[in-house]
C-alpha positions in Angstrom: 76.8 111.0 85.1 73.4 112.3 84.1 71.6 115.6 84.9 69.0 115.0 87.5 66.2 117.0 89.1 67.1 120.6 90.0 70.1 120.7 87.8 72.4 118.4 89.8 74.2 115.4 88.4 73.6 111.8 89.5 75.6 108.6 89.0 73.5 106.4 86.9 74.3 102.9 85.6 73.2 101.7 82.2 72.0 98.2 81.4 71.2 96.7 78.1 67.6 95.4 78.2 67.6 92.3 75.9 63.9 91.9 76.5 62.9 95.1 74.9 64.7 95.6 71.6 68.0 96.5 73.3 66.5 99.6 75.0 69.0 100.9 77.6 67.9 101.0 81.2 69.2 103.9 83.3 69.2 103.0 87.0 70.6 104.6 90.2 72.5 102.4 92.7 69.6 102.3 95.2 67.3 100.8 92.6 69.9 98.2 91.6 70.4 97.2 95.3 66.6 96.8 95.7 65.9 94.9 92.5 68.9 92.8 91.5 68.7 90.1 94.0 68.2 88.9 97.5 71.7 90.1 98.6 72.6 93.7 98.3 75.3 94.8 95.9 77.6 95.8 98.8 77.7 92.1 99.8 79.9 91.1 96.8 83.2 89.6 97.9 85.6 92.6 97.9 88.6 90.3 97.4 87.8 89.8 93.7 88.5 93.5 93.0 91.6 95.5 93.1 91.8 97.7 96.2 92.9 100.6 93.9 89.5 100.9 92.2 87.4 104.0 92.6 84.2 103.6 94.5 82.2 104.3 91.2 84.1 101.6 89.4 83.7 99.1 92.3 80.0 99.7 92.3 79.8 99.4 88.5 81.5 96.0 88.7 79.4 94.8 91.6 76.2 95.8 89.9 77.4 94.1 86.7 77.9 90.8 88.6 74.4 91.1 90.1 72.9 91.9 86.7 74.6 88.8 85.2 73.3 86.7 88.1 69.8 88.1 87.5 70.0 87.4 83.7 70.9 83.7 84.4 67.9 83.3 86.7 69.5 83.5 90.1 67.2 86.2 91.1 63.4 86.1 91.5 62.0 86.6 88.0 59.4 89.0 89.3 62.2 91.3 90.5 64.0 91.1 87.2 60.8 91.8 85.2 60.1 94.9 87.4 63.7 96.1 87.0 63.4 95.8 83.2 59.8 97.2 82.8 60.0 100.2 85.2 60.6 103.6 83.6 62.8 105.8 85.6 63.3 109.6 85.4 66.6 108.9 83.7 65.1 106.6 81.1 62.8 109.4 80.1 65.3 112.2 80.2 68.6 110.9 78.9 69.9 113.4 76.2 66.6 115.4 76.3 67.4 118.7 77.9 67.0 122.2 76.6 69.9 123.8 78.4 72.2 125.9 76.3 75.4 127.8 77.0 75.0 131.6 77.0 77.4 132.3 74.1 77.2 132.3 70.3 78.5 129.1 68.8 79.3 127.9 65.3 77.7 124.5 66.1 76.3 123.2 69.4 74.3 120.3 70.9 73.7 117.9 73.7 76.1 115.0 74.0 77.4 112.3 76.2 81.2 112.7 76.5 83.3 109.6 77.3 85.6 110.2 80.3 86.7 106.5 79.8 85.3 103.5 78.0 82.9 103.0 80.9 82.2 106.5 82.3 80.2 109.0 80.3 78.9 112.4 81.3 75.9 114.2 79.8 77.0 117.7 78.7 76.3 120.4 76.2 79.1 120.9 73.5 79.7 123.8 71.2 82.4 125.0 68.8 83.2 128.6 69.6 86.3 130.8 70.0 88.7 128.3 68.4 87.7 125.5 70.8 85.4 122.7 71.3 83.8 123.5 74.7 82.0 121.1 76.9 79.6 122.5 79.5 78.0 120.7 82.4 74.3 121.4 82.1 74.2 123.0 85.5 77.1 125.5 84.9 77.6 128.6 82.7 81.3 128.1 82.1 83.0 125.4 80.0 83.9 122.3 82.1 86.4 121.0 79.5 87.9 122.5 76.3 89.8 121.2 73.3 91.7 123.7 71.2 90.8 123.3 67.5 94.5 123.7 66.7 95.2 120.5 68.6 92.5 118.4 66.8 94.2 116.1 64.3 91.0 114.3 63.0 87.3 114.0 63.8 85.6 110.9 62.4 82.7 108.6 63.1 83.6 106.0 65.7 83.9 102.6 64.0 80.7 100.6 64.6 82.7 97.8 66.2 83.6 100.3 69.0 80.1 101.6 69.6 78.7 101.2 73.1 75.8 98.8 73.3 73.3 101.7 73.2 71.2 102.2 70.0 69.9 105.4 68.4 72.9 107.6 68.8 75.8 108.8 66.7 79.4 108.4 68.0 82.4 110.6 67.0 86.1 110.2 67.8 88.1 113.5 68.2 
């Protein structure tokens, strides 16, 4: 989830662009449906997925299949080139916001917090009042907190576990 225009969050899918030094591509569902093939993402056979998947996870998997098809040449190359070369609002603005919580902090900064191994949310984090606090960029109160007394260890994430996105530092709490 990334902060969009006017302070609202949008669901954005990230693709690894092998054509441009592994630059990540941040795309909304509508762009994926337009550019990743002659068939729309919603036409993927639903029987290959569990019925218990959330709609976000189902779309992520459907888009992943379409992107794999596109990378193997099953989609018009002009569409794929456009998909990889276009620059979206999210490409320009990922992790580039000036929003800050309205309280004094020992340390603070912009971050992308993992909700799972496939779902990340752009937030502002700070260490204050005996907690690590995570703020949605559109809110003034913490969205999620971790008590410092419950933190056993903070260490760099082993490089083998890094997401395929370059230029960032990853921590494990």
